[in-house]
C-alpha positions in Angstrom: -8.0 18.6 -28.9 -9.6 21.8 -27.6 -9.7 20.4 -24.1 -6.0 19.4 -24.2 -5.1 22.9 -25.6 -6.9 24.6 -22.7 -5.2 22.3 -20.2 -1.8 23.1 -21.6 -2.5 26.9 -21.4 -3.6 26.6 -17.8 -0.5 24.5 -17.0 1.8 27.1 -18.5 0.0 29.9 -16.7 0.4 28.3 -13.3 3.9 26.8 -13.7 5.3 30.2 -14.8 4.1 32.0 -11.7 6.7 32.8 -9.1 6.5 31.4 -5.6 5.6 27.7 -5.6 4.9 28.0 -1.8 2.3 30.7 -2.6 0.3 28.2 -4.5 0.5 25.7 -1.7 -0.5 28.2 0.9 -3.4 29.3 -1.3 -4.4 25.7 -1.5 -4.1 25.2 2.2 -6.1 28.3 3.1 -9.4 26.8 2.0 -9.1 24.1 4.7 -9.6 26.6 7.5 -13.2 27.2 6.3 -14.1 23.5 6.5 -15.3 22.3 9.9 -13.7 19.1 11.1 -16.5 16.6 11.6 -17.0 13.3 13.4 -19.2 11.3 11.0 -22.2 12.0 13.3 -24.9 12.2 10.6 -27.4 9.6 11.9 -29.0 9.0 8.6 -25.7 8.4 6.8 -24.4 6.2 9.6 -27.6 4.2 9.4 -27.1 3.9 5.6 -23.7 2.3 6.1 -24.9 0.0 8.9 -27.7 -1.3 6.6 -25.5 -1.7 3.5 -23.0 -3.6 5.6 -25.8 -5.8 6.9 -26.8 -6.4 3.3 -23.3 -7.4 2.3 -23.0 -9.8 5.2 -26.4 -11.3 4.2 -24.9 -11.7 0.6 -22.0 -13.6 2.1 -24.4 -15.9 3.9 -26.4 -16.5 0.7 -29.5 -14.7 2.1 -30.2 -12.5 -0.9 -33.7 -11.7 0.2 -32.4 -10.2 3.5 -29.8 -8.3 1.5 -32.5 -6.9 -0.8 -34.5 -5.7 2.2 -31.5 -4.0 3.9 -30.6 -2.2 0.7 -34.2 -1.0 0.3 -34.1 0.4 3.9 -30.6 1.9 3.4 -31.6 3.8 0.2 -34.3 5.7 2.2 -31.6 7.3 4.3 -29.5 9.0 1.6 -30.1 11.5 -1.1 -28.6 9.3 -3.8 -27.1 5.8 -3.0 -23.6 4.9 -4.1 -23.4 3.1 -7.5 -21.9 -0.1 -6.1 -24.7 -0.4 -3.6 -27.4 0.0 -6.2 -25.6 -2.6 -8.3 -25.3 -5.0 -5.4 -29.0 -4.5 -4.7 -29.8 -5.2 -8.4 -27.9 -8.5 -8.1 -29.5 -9.4 -4.8 -33.0 -8.7 -6.1 -32.2 -10.8 -9.2 -31.0 -13.7 -7.0 -34.1 -13.4 -4.7 -36.5 -13.1 -7.6 -37.5 -9.6 -6.6 -37.6 -8.6 -10.3 -39.6 -5.4 -10.0 -37.0 -4.0 -7.5 -34.2 -5.3 -9.8 -35.7 -3.3 -12.7 -35.8 -0.2 -10.6 -32.2 -0.7 -9.5 -31.1 -1.2 -13.1 -33.0 1.8 -14.4 -31.3 4.0 -11.7 -27.9 2.8 -12.7 -28.6 3.4 -16.4 -30.0 6.9 -15.7 -26.8 7.8 -13.8 -24.2 6.3 -16.2 -22.8 7.3 -19.5 -20.8 4.1 -20.0 -22.9 1.0 -19.6 -20.5 -1.6 -21.0 -19.6 -3.2 -17.7 -23.2 -3.3 -16.4 -24.5 -4.7 -19.7 -21.8 -7.4 -19.9 -22.9 -8.7 -16.4 -26.6 -8.6 -16.7 -27.5 -9.1 -20.4 -27.7 -12.8 -21.5 -27.0 -13.9 -17.9 -29.9 -12.5 -16.0 -32.0 -10.5 -18.6 -32.4 -10.6 -22.3 -31.5 -7.9 -24.9 -35.2 -6.8 -25.3 -35.6 -5.9 -21.6 -32.2 -4.1 -21.6 -33.3 -2.1 -24.6 -36.5 -1.1 -22.8 -34.4 0.3 -20.0 -32.4 2.3 -22.5 -35.5 3.7 -24.1 -36.7 5.0 -20.7 -33.3 6.4 -19.9 -33.2 9.9 -18.5 -30.0 11.8 -17.4 -30.0 12.1 -13.6 -26.7 13.9 -13.2 -25.1 17.2 -14.3 -23.6 16.4 -17.7 -21.6 19.7 -17.9 -20.0 19.1 -14.4 -19.3 15.5 -15.2 -17.5 16.5 -18.4 -15.5 19.1 -16.4 -14.4 16.4 -14.0 -13.3 14.1 -16.9 -11.1 17.1 -17.9 -9.7 17.2 -14.4 -8.7 13.6 -14.8 -7.1 14.4 -18.2 -5.2 17.3 -16.7 -3.9 15.1 -13.9 -2.6 12.5 -16.4 -1.3 15.0 -19.0 2.4 14.8 -18.2 2.5 11.6 -16.1 4.8 9.7 -15.7 7.4 12.2 -17.1 8.5 13.2 -13.5 12.1 13.8 -14.4 11.3 16.6 -16.9 7.8 17.8 -15.9 7.6 17.5 -12.1 6.8 21.2 -11.6 4.1 21.1 -14.2 2.6 17.9 -12.8 2.5 19.6 -9.4 1.0 22.8 -10.9 -1.8 20.7 -12.5 -2.5 19.0 -9.2 -2.9 22.4 -7.5 -5.3 23.7 -10.3 -7.4 20.5 -9.9 -7.4 20.6 -6.1 -8.5 24.2 -6.1 -11.4 23.4 -8.4 -12.5 20.5 -6.3 -12.5 22.8 -3.2 -14.3 25.5 -5.1 -17.1 23.1 -6.1 -17.2 21.8 -2.5 -17.8 25.3 -1.2 -20.7 25.9 -3.6 -22.4 22.5 -4.1 -20.8 20.2 -1.6 -18.1 17.7 -2.3 -18.5 16.6 -5.9 -20.0 13.1 -5.7 -22.5 10.6 -7.2 -25.2 13.2 -6.5 -24.0 15.6 -9.1 -21.8 13.4 -11.2 -23.6 10.1 -11.4 -21.6 6.8 -11.6 -18.5 5.8 -13.4 -18.4 2.6 -15.5 -16.8 0.7 -12.6 -19.5 2.0 -10.2 -16.7 3.0 -7.8 -15.4 6.5 -7.1 -15.2 9.4 -9.4 -12.8 10.8 -12.0 -11.3 13.3 -9.6 -10.3 10.7 -7.1 -6.9 10.5 -8.8 -6.3 14.0 -7.6 -7.0 13.0 -4.0 -4.6 10.0 -4.4 -1.8 12.2 -5.7 -2.4 14.9 -3.1 -2.4 12.4 -0.2 0.8 10.8 -1.5 2.6 14.1 -1.8 1.5 15.1 1.7 3.2 11.9 3.0 6.6 13.6 2.4 5.6 17.3 2.4 3.3 18.5 5.2 2.8 21.9 3.6 0.5 20.0 1.2 -3.2 20.3 2.1 -4.6 17.9 4.7 -7.5 16.0 3.3 -8.9 14.7 6.6 -11.5 17.3 7.3 -12.6 17.5 3.7 -13.1 13.8 3.4 -14.6 13.5 6.9 -17.2 16.1 5.9 -17.8 14.3 2.6 -18.3 11.0 4.3 -20.6 12.6 6.8 -22.8 14.0 4.0 -23.0 10.7 2.1 -20.8 12.0 -0.7 -17.7 9.8 -0.3 -17.1 6.2 0.4 -15.6 5.7 3.9 -13.3 3.0 2.7 -11.8 5.3 0.1 -11.4 8.0 2.7 -9.4 6.1 5.2 -7.2 4.7 2.4 -6.3 8.1 1.2 -5.7 9.3 4.8 -3.4 6.3 5.3 -1.4 7.5 2.3 -0.9 10.9 4.0 1.1 9.3 6.8 0.3 11.9 9.3 1.9 10.3 12.3 1.5 13.4 14.5 -2.3 12.8 14.4 -3.3 9.1 14.3 -3.1 6.1 12.0 -5.9 5.3 9.7 -6.6 1.6 9.6 -6.5 0.1 6.2 -7.0 -3.6 6.4 -6.0 -5.9 3.6 -6.2 -9.7 3.2 -3.8 -12.0 1.3 -3.9 -15.1 -0.9 -0.9 -17.0 -2.2 -1.3 -19.3 -5.2 0.6 -21.8 -7.3 -0.7 -24.3 -9.9 0.5 -27.3 -8.0 -1.0 -26.3 -4.6 -4.4 -27.6 -3.6 -7.5 -25.3 -3.7 -7.6 -25.4 0.1 -4.3 -23.4 0.1 -4.8 -21.3 -3.0 -8.2 -20.1 -1.8 -7.3 -19.6 1.8 -7.6 -16.0 3.2 -4.8 -14.8 5.3 -5.1 -11.9 7.8 -2.6 -9.5 9.4 -1.7 -10.8 12.8 -2.8 -8.0 15.1 -2.7 -7.9 18.9 -6.1 -7.6 20.6 -5.3 -4.0 21.5 -4.5 -3.1 17.9 -7.5 -5.0 16.6 -9.9 -3.2 18.9 -8.2 0.2 18.1 -8.5 -0.4 14.4 -12.2 -1.2 14.7 -12.8 1.9 16.9 -11.2 4.2 14.3 -13.1 2.4 11.4 -16.4 2.7 13.3 -15.9 6.5 13.6 -15.6 6.7 9.8 -18.6 4.4 9.1 -16.1 1.9 7.6 -16.4 -1.9 8.0 -15.2 -3.7 11.0 -12.2 -6.0 10.5 -14.2 -9.3 11.1 -16.7 -8.2 8.4 -13.9 -7.4 5.9 -12.5 -10.9 6.5 -15.9 -12.5 5.9 -16.4 -10.5 2.7 -12.9 -11.3 1.5 -13.6 -15.0 2.0 -16.9 -14.8 0.1 -15.3 -12.9 -2.8 -12.6 -15.6 -3.1 -15.1 -18.4 -3.3 -18.0 -16.8 -5.3 -18.3 -16.3 -9.1 -21.0 -13.7 -8.6 -19.4 -10.3 -9.2 -20.6 -8.4 -6.2 -18.6 -5.2 -5.3 -17.5 -4.8 -1.7 -15.3 -1.6 -1.4 -13.8 -2.6 1.9 -12.2 -5.8 0.4 -8.6 -5.3 -0.7 -7.3 -8.8 -1.2 -3.7 -9.0 -2.5 -3.1 -12.1 -4.5 0.5 -13.3 -5.0 1.0 -15.8 -7.8 4.1 -17.7 -7.1 6.5 -18.5 -10.0 5.1 -21.4 -12.1 8.4 -23.2 -12.4 8.5 -24.0 -8.6 8.2 -27.6 -7.7 5.4 -28.6 -5.2 7.9 -28.9 -2.4 9.3 -25.4 -3.2 5.9 -23.9 -3.5 4.9 -25.4 -0.1 8.1 -24.0 1.5 7.5 -20.5 0.0 3.8 -20.7 1.1 4.8 -21.5 4.6 7.4 -18.7 4.7 5.1 -16.0 3.3 2.3 -16.8 5.7 4.4 -17.2 8.8 3.6 -13.7 10.0 -0.2 -13.9 9.3 -3.2 -15.8 10.6 -5.7 -17.8 8.5 -9.3 -16.6 8.4 -11.7 -19.1 10.0 -15.4 -18.8 9.3 -17.5 -18.9 12.4 
């Protein structure tokens, strides 16, 4: 209740100020102090190369190689991303490297305040309750609890008046500016707020304040006075503080056509109860020309993001596997056709919806 009250007071203070553009200019002014980078940090680039090799090894069922690549990758970064430590824990489990698995699990537990997802996956499937409890007993907090709580409040402030856009649009915008300024302030003093200070969320993906970045990038798509996130996110990626796949997704939202396109690559699946598994599980890819394909890979490489052929391979693995690995580059859109279609109708619809795409073919 106290947090909500403070949020409301801050909202009123900002929304009552004159000069909406003044707030925007103030927000934009911070960006001039951030140097535009090229993701040229060799250690961080090596980290992403190794974690990609680990994910490809997972797709090939070589969990021992995956474990080794994760181990090498983790030496290159101050604190690995939660989803990578989790994948390493699963890989070590499946390759019977149990001591390494235990280290991975302890690190995840020490950096999380909500363990429900992690426990549901590992306990009674891979480990027993007694071993889990032993990890909990040794648990130490390896993140800034005060800062983590503040960023939970940032999420609350962002959501406070959504989706009441008709009546609270100005207040929602004022809240976004407050939040963005705080993110930039922390960035100036500590570095972009990340897993290093904040630990891991329950999902082991992203942070609570990512919602502010999403809404900021979406607003910039129609209002170029809104802050450009590119140099901020590029610097964060270059310092191992932000996932490259998230970065290029948000920059795609900005729709800055005067600069360049950011290649977000999705795969598709189309399903119907009467269709055979060979169709329901087939991965479909966007039909790019050779020039566009090479251009997309070139941009993605600059950002330490996955190459398109690797995304397709990982998407195919995720569609076939019941092991819950996390690959942040995989964005597979699954369309479930209406159940009341006949087989002939489903086949016709399947043919029509895939006519502008190409199927993934494993090499």
